[in-house]
C-alpha positions, 0 to 999 in steps of 0.5 A: 498396159499393152502397147500397140505398134502403128501398124497394128493401129492402122490394121484395127482402124481399117478393120473397123472402117470397112463395115461402116463403108459397106453400110453406106454403100448398101444404103446408097444402093437401096435408095430410090434411083428413079426420076426425081419428083419435079413439078406440081405434086398431087396425091392420088388413091387408087384401088387394085384393078381400078383405072383412073383417068388423068387429063393434061392440057395439050401442048399448043405448038404440036412439036412436043409430046406428053409421056407418062412414066411410073417409077414402079410398074409393078404397082402402077401402070400408066398408058394413054387413053385409046380413042377411036380413030377420027373419020377425017384423018387429014385433020391434025389439030389437037385442041383437046387435052391428053388423057392418061390412064393410071391403073392400080396393079398391086398394093403399094406406092409409086411416083407417076411423072408426066413430062413434055419432050420434043417429038422424036427425042429420047430422054425424060423430058421436062416434068409437067405434073407428078402424082404420088399414087397409093394403091390399096386393096379392095 
């Protein structure tokens, strides 16, 4: 029976430990680092090139804005619906809902989060609604 010194045992343990540590670091790097899914979650299926509209109720106080973000813009693009400007631009009431457009770009899955944040503030804001969007080929 061969005997090992304590130094040899420490070297063997360190040699076996590094691949395990590297594996965990690699798995952590591959994990999703985007926004967590918060708020009510809904599923949505979109075909490549298709645009679906999502309507969110307007925030009543006028001091917050709604923003929509996709965690994978290669799969899903999110934008606000472009409306024609009103004739009377002095009226600033926003009584209607805010409409966003979700466009499928390529096949895959993406999380789309709609958040409310105070005007002129940075950051993600408070999640209002979340969609898990699955984009499929035509």
